[in-house]
LOLO-876853 format. One record per residue (C-alpha): residue in one letter; x, y, z. Coordinates in steps of 0.25 Angstrom, whole numbers. Example, Ala and Ser with C-alpha at 12.3 -4.5 7.8 and 13.67 -1.06 7.14 Angstrom:
! LOLO-876853
+--------+-------+-------+-------+
: residu :     x :     y :     z :
+--------+-------+-------+-------+
:      A :    49 :   -18 :    31 :
:      S :    55 :    -4 :    29 :
+--------+-------+-------+-------+
//
This chain:
! LOLO-876853
+--------+-------+-------+-------+
: residu :     x :     y :     z :
+--------+-------+-------+-------+
:      X :     2 :   -76 :   -19 :
:      X :     6 :   -67 :    -6 :
:      X :    17 :   -56 :    -7 :
:      X :    25 :   -53 :     4 :
:      X :    33 :   -41 :     2 :
:      X :    47 :   -39 :    12 :
:      X :    54 :   -26 :    12 :
:      X :    61 :   -19 :    24 :
:      X :    73 :    -9 :    26 :
:      X :    85 :   -13 :    19 :
:      X :    94 :   -21 :    27 :
:      X :    82 :   -29 :    35 :
:      X :    84 :   -42 :    30 :
:      X :    71 :   -40 :    21 :
:      X :    76 :   -50 :    11 :
:      X :    81 :   -60 :    20 :
:      X :    66 :   -61 :    25 :
:      X :    60 :   -61 :    13 :
:      X :    67 :   -74 :     9 :
:      X :    64 :   -79 :    24 :
:      X :    49 :   -76 :    22 :
:      X :    49 :   -82 :     7 :
:      X :    55 :   -96 :    13 :
:      X :    46 :   -96 :    24 :
:      X :    35 :   -95 :    15 :
:      X :    40 :  -106 :     6 :
:      X :    43 :  -116 :    16 :
:      X :    28 :  -115 :    21 :
:      X :    23 :  -118 :     8 :
:      X :    21 :  -105 :     1 :
:      X :    28 :  -103 :   -15 :
:      X :    35 :   -91 :   -12 :
:      X :    43 :   -82 :   -21 :
:      X :    54 :   -72 :   -15 :
:      X :    52 :   -59 :   -23 :
:      X :    66 :   -52 :   -21 :
:      X :    70 :   -36 :   -24 :
:      X :    84 :   -39 :   -21 :
:      X :    95 :   -38 :   -31 :
:      X :   104 :   -46 :   -24 :
:      X :   100 :   -62 :   -21 :
:      X :    96 :   -59 :    -7 :
:      X :    84 :   -67 :    -6 :
:      X :    93 :   -79 :   -12 :
:      X :   104 :   -77 :    -3 :
:      X :    95 :   -77 :    10 :
:      X :    88 :   -91 :     4 :
:      X :   101 :   -97 :     0 :
:      X :    98 :   -98 :   -14 :
:      X :   100 :   -89 :   -27 :
:      X :    88 :   -83 :   -36 :
:      X :    85 :   -80 :   -49 :
:      X :    78 :   -69 :   -57 :
:      X :    67 :   -77 :   -58 :
:      X :    59 :   -85 :   -46 :
:      X :    68 :   -96 :   -42 :
:      X :    65 :  -107 :   -31 :
:      X :    75 :  -108 :   -22 :
:      X :    67 :  -116 :   -11 :
:      X :    54 :  -123 :   -12 :
:      X :    42 :  -114 :   -14 :
:      X :    52 :  -102 :   -12 :
:      X :    57 :   -93 :   -25 :
:      X :    64 :   -82 :   -26 :
:      X :    65 :   -70 :   -37 :
:      X :    74 :   -58 :   -39 :
:      X :    69 :   -51 :   -52 :
:      X :    79 :   -47 :   -62 :
:      X :    77 :   -31 :   -64 :
:      X :    85 :   -32 :   -75 :
:      X :    79 :   -42 :   -84 :
:      X :    65 :   -36 :   -81 :
:      X :    70 :   -23 :   -85 :
:      X :    77 :   -28 :   -97 :
:      X :    63 :   -35 :  -101 :
:      X :    56 :   -22 :   -99 :
:      X :    65 :   -15 :  -107 :
:      X :    65 :   -24 :  -119 :
:      X :    49 :   -25 :  -118 :
:      X :    49 :    -9 :  -118 :
:      X :    58 :    -8 :  -130 :
:      X :    49 :   -19 :  -138 :
:      X :    37 :   -11 :  -135 :
:      X :    42 :     2 :  -139 :
:      X :    49 :    -2 :  -150 :
:      X :    42 :     9 :  -160 :
:      X :    45 :    19 :  -152 :
:      X :    60 :    16 :  -150 :
:      X :    62 :    14 :  -164 :
:      X :    56 :    27 :  -168 :
:      X :    66 :    33 :  -158 :
:      X :    77 :    24 :  -163 :
:      X :    80 :    20 :  -151 :
:      X :    91 :     8 :  -148 :
:      X :    84 :    -3 :  -141 :
:      X :    90 :    -8 :  -127 :
:      X :    96 :   -23 :  -126 :
:      X :    93 :   -31 :  -113 :
:      X :   109 :   -31 :  -111 :
:      X :   111 :   -16 :  -108 :
:      X :    99 :   -14 :  -100 :
:      X :   100 :   -13 :   -86 :
:      X :    88 :    -9 :   -76 :
:      X :    85 :     4 :   -72 :
:      X :    81 :     9 :   -59 :
:      X :    67 :     4 :   -54 :
:      X :    68 :    -9 :   -65 :
:      X :    70 :   -17 :   -52 :
:      X :    59 :   -13 :   -46 :
:      X :    51 :   -14 :   -58 :
:      X :    55 :   -28 :   -59 :
:      X :    54 :   -32 :   -45 :
:      X :    39 :   -27 :   -45 :
:      X :    35 :   -35 :   -58 :
:      X :    41 :   -48 :   -51 :
:      X :    32 :   -45 :   -40 :
:      X :    20 :   -45 :   -48 :
:      X :    24 :   -57 :   -57 :
:      X :    10 :   -64 :   -60 :
:      X :    18 :   -78 :   -60 :
:      X :    21 :   -76 :   -46 :
:      X :     7 :   -77 :   -39 :
:      X :     5 :   -91 :   -47 :
:      X :    19 :   -97 :   -42 :
:      X :    20 :   -92 :   -28 :
:      X :    10 :   -91 :   -16 :
:      X :    21 :   -80 :    -8 :
:      X :    29 :   -68 :   -14 :
:      X :    39 :   -63 :    -5 :
:      X :    44 :   -51 :   -10 :
:      X :    58 :   -44 :    -5 :
:      X :    57 :   -30 :    -6 :
:      X :    68 :   -20 :    -7 :
:      X :    71 :   -12 :     6 :
:      X :    62 :    -1 :    11 :
:      X :    61 :     9 :     4 :
:      X :    62 :     3 :    -8 :
:      X :    52 :    -8 :    -7 :
:      X :    41 :     3 :    -3 :
:      X :    45 :    10 :   -17 :
:      X :    43 :    -3 :   -24 :
:      X :    31 :    -6 :   -19 :
:      X :    25 :     8 :   -23 :
:      X :    31 :     6 :   -37 :
:      X :    20 :    -1 :   -43 :
:      X :     8 :     8 :   -39 :
:      X :    16 :    21 :   -43 :
:      X :    21 :    15 :   -56 :
:      X :     7 :    12 :   -60 :
:      X :     3 :    27 :   -56 :
:      X :    12 :    33 :   -65 :
:      X :     8 :    24 :   -78 :
:      X :    -7 :    26 :   -76 :
:      X :    -2 :    41 :   -75 :
:      X :     6 :    41 :   -86 :
:      X :    -1 :    31 :   -95 :
:      X :   -16 :    31 :   -90 :
:      X :   -22 :    18 :   -94 :
:      X :   -35 :    24 :  -100 :
:      X :   -29 :    32 :  -110 :
:      X :   -25 :    19 :  -117 :
:      X :   -39 :    20 :  -122 :
:      X :   -36 :    29 :  -132 :
:      X :   -26 :    21 :  -138 :
:      X :   -32 :    19 :  -152 :
:      X :   -33 :    35 :  -152 :
:      X :   -17 :    37 :  -149 :
:      X :   -15 :    39 :  -162 :
:      X :   -24 :    49 :  -165 :
:      X :   -22 :    57 :  -153 :
:      X :    -7 :    56 :  -155 :
:      X :    -9 :    63 :  -169 :
:      X :   -19 :    73 :  -162 :
:      X :    -9 :    76 :  -151 :
:      X :     4 :    76 :  -161 :
:      X :    11 :    66 :  -149 :
:      X :    12 :    51 :  -150 :
:      X :     2 :    44 :  -140 :
:      X :     8 :    34 :  -131 :
:      X :    10 :    20 :  -138 :
:      X :     1 :     9 :  -135 :
:      X :    14 :     1 :  -129 :
:      X :    15 :    13 :  -118 :
:      X :     2 :    10 :  -114 :
:      X :     4 :    -6 :  -116 :
:      X :    17 :    -5 :  -106 :
:      X :    11 :     5 :   -95 :
:      X :    -2 :    -4 :   -95 :
:      X :     8 :   -16 :   -93 :
:      X :    16 :   -10 :   -82 :
:      X :     4 :    -6 :   -75 :
:      X :    -2 :   -22 :   -75 :
:      X :    11 :   -25 :   -69 :
:      X :    12 :   -14 :   -58 :
:      X :    -2 :   -18 :   -55 :
:      X :     1 :   -32 :   -53 :
:      X :    12 :   -27 :   -43 :
:      X :     3 :   -18 :   -37 :
:      X :    -7 :   -30 :   -35 :
:      X :     4 :   -38 :   -28 :
:      X :     7 :   -27 :   -18 :
:      X :    -8 :   -23 :   -13 :
:      X :   -12 :   -40 :   -13 :
:      X :   -17 :   -42 :     0 :
:      X :   -10 :   -53 :     1 :
:      X :     3 :   -44 :     1 :
:      X :    11 :   -40 :    12 :
:      X :    24 :   -33 :    17 :
:      X :    35 :   -39 :    26 :
:      X :    43 :   -28 :    32 :
:      X :    57 :   -33 :    36 :
:      X :    66 :   -23 :    46 :
:      X :    77 :   -26 :    56 :
:      X :    71 :   -21 :    69 :
:      X :    77 :    -7 :    72 :
:      X :    75 :     8 :    73 :
:      X :    80 :    10 :    57 :
:      X :    70 :    -1 :    53 :
:      X :    58 :     5 :    61 :
:      X :    60 :    18 :    53 :
:      X :    60 :    11 :    39 :
:      X :    48 :     0 :    44 :
:      X :    38 :    15 :    47 :
:      X :    42 :    20 :    34 :
:      X :    40 :     6 :    26 :
:      X :    26 :     4 :    33 :
:      X :    21 :    17 :    29 :
:      X :    25 :    16 :    14 :
:      X :    20 :     2 :    14 :
:      X :     6 :     6 :    20 :
:      X :     5 :    17 :     9 :
:      X :     7 :     6 :    -1 :
:      X :    -4 :    -2 :     6 :
:      X :     5 :   -13 :     8 :
:      X :     4 :   -20 :    23 :
:      X :    16 :   -24 :    30 :
:      X :    14 :   -39 :    36 :
:      X :    26 :   -42 :    44 :
:      X :    38 :   -33 :    49 :
:      X :    49 :   -43 :    51 :
:      X :    58 :   -39 :    61 :
:      X :    71 :   -45 :    54 :
:      X :    85 :   -49 :    62 :
:      X :    79 :   -49 :    75 :
:      X :    89 :   -51 :    86 :
:      X :    87 :   -62 :    97 :
:      X :    85 :   -57 :   112 :
:      X :    98 :   -55 :   118 :
:      X :   103 :   -51 :   133 :
:      X :   104 :   -38 :   136 :
:      X :   119 :   -38 :   138 :
:      X :   122 :   -42 :   123 :
:      X :   126 :   -31 :   111 :
:      X :   113 :   -35 :   105 :
:      X :   105 :   -31 :   116 :
:      X :   102 :   -16 :   110 :
:      X :    99 :   -21 :    96 :
:      X :    90 :   -31 :   102 :
:      X :    82 :   -20 :   110 :
:      X :    82 :   -12 :    98 :
:      X :    76 :   -23 :    89 :
:      X :    65 :   -27 :    99 :
:      X :    61 :   -12 :   100 :
:      X :    60 :   -10 :    86 :
:      X :    50 :   -23 :    84 :
:      X :    41 :   -20 :    96 :
:      X :    40 :    -6 :    88 :
:      X :    37 :   -13 :    75 :
:      X :    25 :   -23 :    82 :
:      X :    17 :   -11 :    84 :
:      X :    17 :    -9 :    69 :
:      X :    20 :   -22 :    62 :
:      X :    19 :   -37 :    64 :
:      X :    33 :   -39 :    67 :
:      X :    41 :   -53 :    65 :
:      X :    55 :   -52 :    71 :
:      X :    66 :   -61 :    62 :
:      X :    79 :   -65 :    69 :
:      X :    92 :   -62 :    66 :
:      X :    99 :   -75 :    62 :
:      X :   112 :   -69 :    66 :
:      X :   115 :   -69 :    52 :
:      X :   112 :   -66 :    38 :
:      X :   100 :   -76 :    35 :
:      X :   105 :   -86 :    23 :
:      X :    98 :   -98 :    18 :
:      X :    83 :  -104 :    21 :
:      X :    87 :  -108 :    35 :
:      X :    91 :   -95 :    39 :
:      X :    79 :   -89 :    33 :
:      X :    69 :   -98 :    39 :
:      X :    76 :   -95 :    53 :
:      X :    72 :   -81 :    51 :
:      X :    57 :   -86 :    53 :
:      X :    51 :   -74 :    46 :
:      X :    36 :   -73 :    47 :
:      X :    29 :   -83 :    37 :
:      X :    20 :   -78 :    26 :
:      X :     5 :   -80 :    30 :
:      X :    -8 :   -75 :    25 :
:      X :   -12 :   -60 :    27 :
:      X :   -24 :   -53 :    31 :
:      X :   -22 :   -39 :    23 :
:      X :   -28 :   -27 :    29 :
:      X :   -38 :   -18 :    22 :
:      X :   -34 :   -12 :     7 :
:      X :   -25 :     2 :     7 :
:      X :   -33 :    11 :     8 :
:      X :   -46 :    10 :    12 :
:      X :   -58 :    18 :    11 :
:      X :   -71 :    19 :    19 :
:      X :   -82 :    27 :    22 :
:      X :   -86 :    34 :    34 :
:      X :  -101 :    34 :    34 :
:      X :  -104 :    47 :    43 :
:      X :   -97 :    58 :    34 :
:      X :   -96 :    50 :    20 :
:      X :   -81 :    51 :    20 :
:      X :   -72 :    42 :    13 :
:      X :   -59 :    39 :    21 :
:      X :   -48 :    32 :    15 :
:      X :   -39 :    24 :    25 :
:      X :   -23 :    22 :    20 :
:      X :   -15 :    14 :    31 :
:      X :    -3 :    22 :    33 :
:      X :     4 :    16 :    47 :
:      X :    16 :    24 :    51 :
:      X :    11 :    38 :    44 :
:      X :    15 :    51 :    50 :
:      X :     4 :    61 :    48 :
:      X :    15 :    72 :    44 :
:      X :    20 :    63 :    33 :
:      X :     6 :    61 :    26 :
:      X :     2 :    68 :    15 :
:      X :   -11 :    65 :     6 :
:      X :   -14 :    72 :    -7 :
:      X :   -28 :    69 :   -16 :
:      X :   -24 :    71 :   -31 :
:      X :   -35 :    68 :   -40 :
:      X :   -40 :    52 :   -38 :
:      X :   -26 :    50 :   -30 :
:      X :   -22 :    52 :   -14 :
:      X :    -7 :    53 :   -14 :
:      X :    -2 :    49 :     0 :
:      X :    11 :    54 :     7 :
:      X :    16 :    46 :    18 :
:      X :    30 :    49 :    23 :
:      X :    39 :    45 :    12 :
:      X :    27 :    37 :     4 :
:      X :    17 :    42 :    -7 :
:      X :     7 :    34 :   -12 :
:      X :    -3 :    38 :   -23 :
:      X :   -16 :    31 :   -23 :
:      X :   -28 :    32 :   -31 :
:      X :   -42 :    35 :   -24 :
:      X :   -53 :    26 :   -27 :
:      X :   -64 :    31 :   -35 :
:      X :   -74 :    34 :   -23 :
:      X :   -63 :    43 :   -16 :
:      X :   -62 :    50 :   -29 :
:      X :   -73 :    56 :   -27 :
:      X :   -69 :    61 :   -14 :
:      X :   -61 :    73 :    -8 :
:      X :   -51 :    70 :     3 :
:      X :   -57 :    77 :    15 :
:      X :   -46 :    73 :    25 :
:      X :   -35 :    63 :    29 :
:      X :   -29 :    59 :    43 :
:      X :   -18 :    48 :    47 :
:      X :   -24 :    40 :    59 :
:      X :   -19 :    27 :    66 :
:      X :    -9 :    24 :    53 :
:      X :   -20 :    27 :    43 :
:      X :   -22 :    39 :    33 :
:      X :   -35 :    41 :    33 :
:      X :   -40 :    51 :    21 :
:      X :   -55 :    54 :    20 :
:      X :   -63 :    59 :     7 :
:      X :   -75 :    65 :     6 :
:      X :   -85 :    62 :    -6 :
:      X :   -85 :    74 :   -16 :
:      X :  -100 :    78 :   -18 :
:      X :   -97 :    81 :   -32 :
:      X :   -93 :    69 :   -35 :
:      X :   -99 :    60 :   -25 :
:      X :  -114 :    62 :   -24 :
:      X :  -120 :    62 :    -9 :
:      X :  -128 :    51 :   -13 :
:      X :  -116 :    42 :   -17 :
:      X :  -109 :    44 :    -3 :
+--------+-------+-------+-------+
//
C-alpha cells in the first residue's frame, strides 16, 4: 500500500486537495482511503458526503475515516486500569468510568498515529491519502513516533526485561519495589505500535505533498517545512500551488495578485515539482468540483537514496555521513556527538540519531554544509578499529 502525506500552511486548502487526490485515485481504479486529522467533517463536506468514526465507503473504491480520539482514549484508559488493577487496589484508588473520561492533550495525535499504522489497511486498500494538520503541527506529529520510542527505550530499556526472574530478589536486596511485568509489557506494546507507524512513514513508497497558496507568506512557511521534512528523511514529491488565478488583462484589479502568484510559482519551480491547481471562483463542494481541480495523479515513484548515507573516502580512510538538508543555513546548524548518538539541530528542528555500529567506533573529525547537504566526517578510532580492519 502506498501512502501520500498531505499538509501545508493553515488555510491553504490542503484538506480539499487531499479529498480531490483521493477521489481521483479511486476513479482511476485504486482502492483508496482518505484518513483525516480534521476534527470537523471537512473531507466529507468537500466530497458531498458524511463520514464516520470508522472507514466509511462514500463512493466506489473510496472510503473516508476520521479517527475518534475520545473512544480511543477511553479504551486505552480501560486497558490501563485492567493491567494495573493490583496496584490501584493496593492504593485504594477509585476506578474511572468511561462516561467521565475526556481525552487529555496529545490523545488526538496518538489516536491518529495508531490509525495510520492499522495493519488492516494494507489488506483492504491500495492507497492511503493522509490529510495531516497544518504546518508546523504536522511536523511535530511526524516526529512523535521516533521521539516516543527513544523515550521508552531510555526509561525502560528492553534488555532489562531479561532480569525479570530476578526482580523479586533484586527488590528485596534493594529495599524498593521493582517494575512490574505489566509495565514492561505495556512499554513493549507501545514500542511495537510506534515502530509500525515509523515503518509507514519511512517506507520507500511514502511521499509528502505540500499544498500552498502562492505568495510571500507561503514561501516562508515552505522553506521551514522543507527543512523539517528533510531532517526526518521525508521526501517532498509535489508542491501543489493551490487557488492559482487565471491570467487577466493588465488593467484589472486582479493583475497585481496574479503577478505575485506567478512570481512565487516561478521561484518554487527551482526547488519543487510544482503543480498549479486553479481557483474555481468558489469553495469546492462535491465530486464534480473536486474533479475540476485536476490535482496531480498519484503515480509510482523512485525514492532517492535512504537518509542518511555513509560512504568511504578511499584516499584517507575517512567515513562521511551525507545528510540532505535543503534550505539549511550554516549559522542555524548545530551538531553534537553524545555517546552513540548524533544530535542535529537545523533551525527550529532537532533530531537525535543513533549512529551505526561502524561509526560508533569512530570520532567526528569535522562537518560542513555544501549544496544543501550536511557532510559529517568520521575518522576510525585506532583503539577500537584496528588498522587491518580499515
